[in-house]
C-alpha positions in Angstrom: 84.2 87.0 93.0 85.1 83.3 93.6 82.0 82.2 91.8 82.8 84.1 88.5 86.4 83.0 88.9 85.5 79.4 89.0 83.1 79.7 86.1 85.9 81.1 83.9 88.4 78.3 84.7 88.8 75.5 82.2 87.3 72.1 83.0 89.5 70.2 85.5 88.5 66.9 87.2 91.1 67.0 90.0 89.8 69.6 92.4 90.6 67.7 95.6 88.3 66.5 98.3 85.2 68.7 98.8 82.5 68.9 101.4 84.4 67.4 104.2 82.8 68.0 107.7 83.9 71.1 109.6 85.3 70.5 113.1 85.3 72.8 116.1 87.5 72.9 119.2 86.0 73.0 122.7 86.4 76.4 124.4 88.9 74.9 126.9 91.1 73.2 124.1 90.9 76.4 122.0 92.2 78.5 124.8 95.1 76.1 125.5 96.0 75.9 121.8 96.0 79.6 121.2 98.3 80.0 124.3 100.7 77.5 122.7 100.4 79.3 119.4 101.4 82.6 121.0 104.5 80.9 122.6 105.6 79.4 119.3 105.3 82.8 117.5 107.1 84.6 120.2 110.0 82.1 120.1 110.3 82.0 116.3 113.0 84.2 114.7 111.5 83.9 111.2 107.8 83.2 110.6 105.9 82.7 107.3 102.2 82.5 106.8 100.3 80.8 104.1 96.6 81.8 103.5 93.7 80.2 101.7 90.1 80.9 101.0 89.2 80.5 104.7 90.7 83.9 105.6 88.3 85.7 103.3 85.0 83.9 104.0 84.2 86.5 106.7 84.4 89.1 104.0 81.5 87.4 102.2 83.7 85.6 99.6 82.7 81.9 99.4 85.4 79.2 99.8 85.8 76.3 97.4 85.7 73.0 99.4 83.7 73.8 102.5 80.2 72.4 103.1 78.8 75.4 101.1 81.9 75.9 98.9 81.8 76.7 95.2 83.1 73.3 94.2 81.2 71.4 96.8 77.9 72.7 95.5 79.1 72.3 91.9 79.6 68.5 92.6 76.0 68.4 93.9 74.8 70.1 90.7 74.0 73.3 92.6 75.0 76.8 91.9 76.1 79.1 94.8 74.7 82.6 95.2 76.6 85.5 96.6 75.8 89.2 96.9 79.4 90.3 97.7 81.7 91.3 94.9 85.5 91.6 94.9 85.1 95.4 95.0 82.6 95.4 97.9 84.5 92.9 100.0 86.7 94.4 102.7 89.7 93.0 104.6 88.7 90.7 107.5 90.0 90.7 111.0 92.6 88.1 110.0 93.9 90.2 107.1 94.4 93.2 109.4 95.9 91.1 112.2 98.5 89.7 109.8 99.5 93.4 109.0 99.7 94.1 112.7 101.9 91.0 113.4 104.2 92.1 110.5 104.5 95.6 111.8 105.4 94.3 115.2 108.1 92.0 113.9 106.3 88.7 114.4 105.6 87.9 110.8 108.2 88.1 108.0 106.6 86.8 104.8 103.1 86.0 103.6 102.1 83.6 100.9 98.5 83.8 99.6 96.6 81.4 97.3 93.7 83.9 97.1 93.0 86.2 94.1 90.8 88.7 96.0 93.5 91.3 96.6 92.5 91.7 100.3 96.1 91.4 101.5 97.0 94.3 99.2 94.0 96.4 100.4 94.8 95.7 104.1 98.2 97.3 103.6 100.5 94.3 103.9 103.9 95.2 102.5 104.1 94.2 98.9 107.7 93.1 99.0 106.9 90.6 101.7 103.8 89.2 99.9 103.7 86.4 97.3 100.3 85.9 95.5 100.7 82.5 93.9 97.4 82.5 91.9 97.2 86.1 90.9 95.3 89.2 91.9 92.0 90.5 90.4 93.3 94.1 90.7 96.5 93.6 88.9 97.5 93.6 85.2 101.0 92.7 84.0 102.8 93.9 80.9 103.9 91.4 78.3 107.0 93.4 77.5 108.4 95.1 80.6 106.6 92.9 83.2 105.5 95.9 85.2 102.5 95.3 87.3 99.7 97.9 87.4 97.4 97.8 90.4 93.9 99.2 89.9 91.2 100.5 92.4 88.6 98.3 90.6 88.8 94.6 89.9 89.6 93.5 86.4 86.9 91.5 84.7 89.4 89.1 83.1 90.8 85.7 84.1 93.3 83.1 82.9 96.1 85.4 81.8 94.1 86.9 78.9 94.8 90.2 77.3 92.7 92.9 78.9 92.7 95.3 76.0 94.8 97.8 78.0 98.4 98.9 77.2 101.3 99.7 79.5 102.0 103.3 80.1 105.1 102.7 82.3 107.8 105.2 81.4 111.2 103.9 80.5 114.4 105.7 79.7 116.6 105.0 76.7 118.2 108.3 76.3 114.7 109.8 76.3 111.5 109.1 78.1 109.3 106.6 76.3 106.1 104.8 77.2 106.3 101.0 77.1 103.0 100.5 75.2 103.1 96.7 75.8 99.9 94.7 76.0 98.5 94.1 79.5 97.2 90.7 80.7 95.3 89.8 83.9 97.4 87.8 86.5 94.8 85.1 87.3 96.0 81.6 86.7 94.1 78.8 85.0 94.4 75.2 86.3 97.4 74.2 84.2 99.2 77.5 84.2 102.6 77.5 85.9 102.9 79.6 89.1 104.7 83.0 88.7 108.4 82.1 88.9 109.5 85.0 91.1 106.6 84.5 93.6 107.2 80.8 93.8 110.9 81.2 94.3 110.4 83.7 97.1 107.8 81.4 98.7 110.2 78.4 98.6 113.1 80.4 99.9 111.2 82.0 102.8 109.6 78.7 103.8 113.0 77.0 103.7 114.6 79.4 106.2 111.5 79.8 108.4 111.4 78.6 112.0 107.6 78.6 111.9 105.0 78.3 109.2 101.4 79.3 109.8 98.8 77.8 107.5 95.5 79.8 107.8 92.2 78.8 106.2 93.6 76.4 103.6 93.0 72.7 103.1 96.5 72.3 101.6 95.4 70.0 98.7 96.9 71.6 95.7 100.6 71.4 94.7 103.0 73.1 94.9 101.6 75.2 97.7 100.8 72.2 99.9 104.5 71.3 99.7 105.8 74.6 101.0 105.2 73.9 104.7 107.3 70.8 104.3 110.3 73.0 103.6 109.9 74.6 107.0 109.7 71.2 108.6 112.9 70.1 106.8 114.6 73.1 108.4 113.5 71.7 111.8 110.9 74.4 112.0 107.4 74.2 113.4 104.0 74.0 111.6 100.7 75.4 112.8 97.5 74.7 110.9 94.2 76.6 111.5 91.3 75.3 109.4 87.8 74.1 110.0 88.4 70.9 108.0 91.2 68.4 108.2 94.1 69.1 105.9 96.6 66.9 104.0 99.4 68.0 106.4 97.7 67.6 109.8 99.8 64.5 110.5 103.1 66.5 110.4 101.8 69.7 112.1 103.0 70.6 115.5 99.7 72.3 116.3 96.3 71.9 114.6 93.4 74.2 115.5 90.0 73.4 114.0 88.2 76.8 114.3 87.3 79.8 112.2 90.5 81.8 111.5 89.0 85.1 112.6 88.1 83.7 116.0 91.6 82.3 116.5 93.3 85.5 115.5 91.1 87.6 117.8 92.1 85.4 120.7 95.7 85.6 119.6 95.8 89.4 119.3 94.3 89.6 122.8 97.1 87.5 124.1 99.7 89.7 122.4 97.9 92.7 123.8 97.8 94.2 120.3 94.9 96.4 119.2 93.8 95.3 115.8 90.6 97.4 115.8 89.4 95.5 112.7 91.9 97.4 110.7 90.4 100.9 111.1 93.8 102.2 112.3 96.0 100.5 109.7 97.3 103.6 107.9 98.0 105.6 111.1 99.6 102.7 112.8 101.9 102.1 109.8 103.2 105.6 109.8 103.4 106.2 113.5 106.7 106.0 115.3 107.3 102.6 116.9 106.3 102.6 120.5 108.7 101.3 123.1 111.1 99.8 120.5 114.0 102.0 121.4 114.6 101.0 124.9 118.4 101.2 124.9 118.7 98.2 127.2 117.5 96.0 124.3 120.6 96.9 122.3 123.5 96.4 124.8 124.7 93.6 122.5 125.3 96.0 119.5 128.9 96.7 118.9 128.8 98.9 115.7 126.3 100.8 113.7 127.6 102.0 110.4 125.8 104.9 108.7 126.4 105.2 105.0 125.7 108.4 103.0 126.3 109.4 99.4 124.8 110.9 96.3 122.7 109.0 93.8 124.7 106.4 91.9 127.6 106.7 94.3 127.3 103.0 95.1 126.3 103.3 98.7 123.9 100.4 98.5 126.5 98.2 96.8 129.1 99.0 99.4 126.5 98.3 102.2 125.9 94.9 100.7 129.6 94.1 100.5 130.1 95.1 104.1 127.1 92.9 105.1 128.5 89.9 103.2 131.8 90.1 105.0 130.4 90.8 108.4 127.5 88.3 108.3 129.7 85.1 108.4 128.2 84.2 111.7 124.8 85.8 111.1 125.7 88.7 113.4 124.9 91.5 111.0 121.8 93.2 109.6 121.4 95.5 106.6 118.9 98.3 106.9 117.7 100.6 104.1 116.0 103.8 105.2 114.6 104.2 101.7 112.6 100.9 101.9 109.9 102.0 104.3 109.6 105.3 102.5 109.0 103.6 99.1 106.7 101.0 100.6 104.5 103.4 102.5 104.4 105.8 99.4 103.4 102.9 97.2 100.7 101.7 99.6 99.3 105.2 100.1 99.2 105.9 96.4 98.2 102.3 95.3 101.3 101.8 93.2 103.3 98.7 92.4 105.5 98.3 95.6 107.8 95.7 94.0 108.7 98.1 91.1 109.2 100.9 93.5 111.9 98.8 95.2 114.0 98.1 92.2 116.0 100.3 89.9 113.4 100.5 87.1 112.2 103.6 85.3 108.9 103.0 87.1 110.3 104.3 90.3 111.9 107.3 88.6 108.4 108.4 87.4 107.4 109.0 91.0 110.7 110.1 92.6 110.0 113.8 92.7 106.6 113.4 94.3 107.9 110.7 96.6 110.6 113.1 97.9 107.9 115.7 98.5 105.7 113.2 100.3 108.6 112.0 102.4 109.3 115.5 103.6 105.8 115.9 104.8 106.1 112.7 106.8 109.5 113.9 108.3 107.9 117.2 109.3 105.4 115.2 111.4 108.1 112.9 112.8 111.8 113.5 111.8 112.9 110.0 112.7 109.9 108.2 111.1 111.8 106.2 108.4 114.7 105.4 110.8 112.2 103.9 113.2 110.3 102.0 110.5 113.5 100.6 109.0 114.4 99.1 112.4 110.9 97.9 113.0 110.9 96.0 109.7 113.8 93.9 111.0 113.1 94.2 114.7 113.8 90.6 115.8 117.0 90.4 113.7 118.2 93.7 115.2 117.7 92.2 118.6 120.4 89.6 117.9 122.8 91.4 115.4 126.0 92.9 116.7 126.6 95.0 113.6 124.1 97.1 111.7 124.8 98.6 108.3 122.4 101.5 107.6 122.2 102.6 104.0 120.9 105.9 102.7 121.4 108.4 105.5 120.1 111.7 104.1 119.4 114.1 106.9 121.0 115.6 110.0 117.9 114.2 111.8 118.8 110.7 110.7 122.2 111.0 112.3 120.8 112.6 115.4 118.4 109.8 115.8 121.1 107.1 115.8 123.4 109.3 118.0 120.6 109.6 120.6 120.5 105.8 121.1 123.9 104.6 119.9 126.3 107.5 120.2 129.5 105.6 121.2 128.8 102.8 118.6 128.5 104.9 115.5 130.7 105.0 112.4 129.8 107.8 109.9 130.9 106.8 106.3 130.6 109.1 103.3 130.7 107.5 99.8 132.1 109.8 97.1 132.2 109.2 93.4 133.3 111.3 90.5 130.5 112.7 88.3 132.0 110.6 85.4 131.7 107.4 87.5 128.1 108.2 88.5 127.1 108.9 84.9 128.6 105.5 83.8 126.2 103.9 86.4 123.2 105.7 84.8 123.1 109.0 86.7 121.4 111.9 84.9 121.0 115.2 86.8 117.3 115.9 87.6 116.2 119.3 88.9 114.2 119.2 92.2 115.8 115.7 92.9 119.6 116.1 92.8 119.5 119.6 94.1 116.9 118.9 96.8 117.6 119.1 100.5 117.2 115.3 101.0 120.1 114.8 98.5 122.4 117.7 99.5 121.9 118.4 103.2 124.8 116.1 104.3 127.3 117.7 101.8 128.6 119.8 104.7 128.8 120.2 108.5 129.3 116.5 109.1 132.5 114.9 110.6 132.9 111.6 108.8 134.8 108.8 110.3 135.8 107.4 106.9 135.4 108.8 103.3 135.2 106.0 100.8 136.2 106.9 97.2 134.2 104.7 94.9 135.1 105.4 91.2 134.9 103.1 88.2 137.8 100.9 87.1 139.6 101.1 90.5 139.0 97.6 91.8 142.1 97.3 93.9 141.4 100.5 95.7 137.8 99.5 96.3 138.8 96.2 98.0 141.5 97.9 100.0 139.0 100.4 101.3 136.5 97.6 102.1 139.1 95.8 104.1 140.0 99.0 106.0 136.4 99.6 106.8 135.9 96.0 108.1 138.9 96.4 110.4 137.5 99.8 111.6 134.1 98.2 112.3 135.6 95.3 114.2 137.9 97.4 116.4 
């Protein structure tokens, strides 16, 4: 818990201001400010949230600089007491509300300074989450840098070796276990922030129209500088914290109140049922209600559906089309496999980031993930189509061209035909087996002969068949240009 975490950190004299008085809005002012907050979120095309210890106090985890914070009491020569542990703490209303806002397209990236893992446990998408100071449930391998997420917290801090080894399977002609040493992911005072998480945080804050700072006094660099990137982008800044913060003077809206209370009022204004997170898993996997009103998409000119075998290059071709069509930010790229991987990782408590890349980690779970995906499709055939659009709902509302990668089923095509029949282009990517093998393809039984891989091999009238073989660059670019012309007709 935050007490044991603090005790394991090295001595450090510059912990910022502690023990500042807590402020509280009048009921009338709070109502007005939450109404303004709602308007700002609704009008933002890209919103980022930054969370601090104040979002977890309702879970029984002490903060650090509040009147009864760990470092406030430490300065007075007192030791805090707490009966809650990391393992017994549960996500707060705010943790679950952030998940709901993300699912509804109002929140696009989340940056956390907390190590308690409650954002993970609330079900927030891992690929949209940067934990700058680590996670007590995660270990990282020294060799392959895979992250292993555990059900129980790891009793280790400050990037020390935990005594465990990495069992991630990698392929080098044959399957081998990594066996690298594992370390905890919790930073000490002078440790540099994880490079990838920091770069993602900086990039997302730089392009955001709105930055929400929740339960943080914004005293420690570099996190306190992240909202300034949004302001430099002419974006807005909202701060919700009981105490004054270092950035109140540049904020567009400051609310001095407990974060949970503000979020409950906000969710009521959005008419969203948070239900304290009790319906998180079912909400995540349910079809998106009311999102497919065809009148919302009258602006869409073309929806391009890409299909192809593993290692045929469909994702690469999708990215090339996106690059050429997005010159005026009028295009969006959708991957139907993304929500499948994310939901599978969340449900099975796996490393979501590793599931998204091309590492051997993902291949370890591919067969079971296919089986799991089929059970979800039986419940709702269009589930992953709907979730892919929901993930980029606001962008889809303004994009004239959609590039949809990884169409695998007749039901995928039927879903898009139902809503966008006269706007569809069906594209089949074909590659020789030799070309696919050069890209790393190895035939795997129950994967490459499964229905999800083979169903579209026949009985589909394709608008364009793209031949994507190795060492045929001129033909590749020629076909890309033909496709662009076809899309823009």
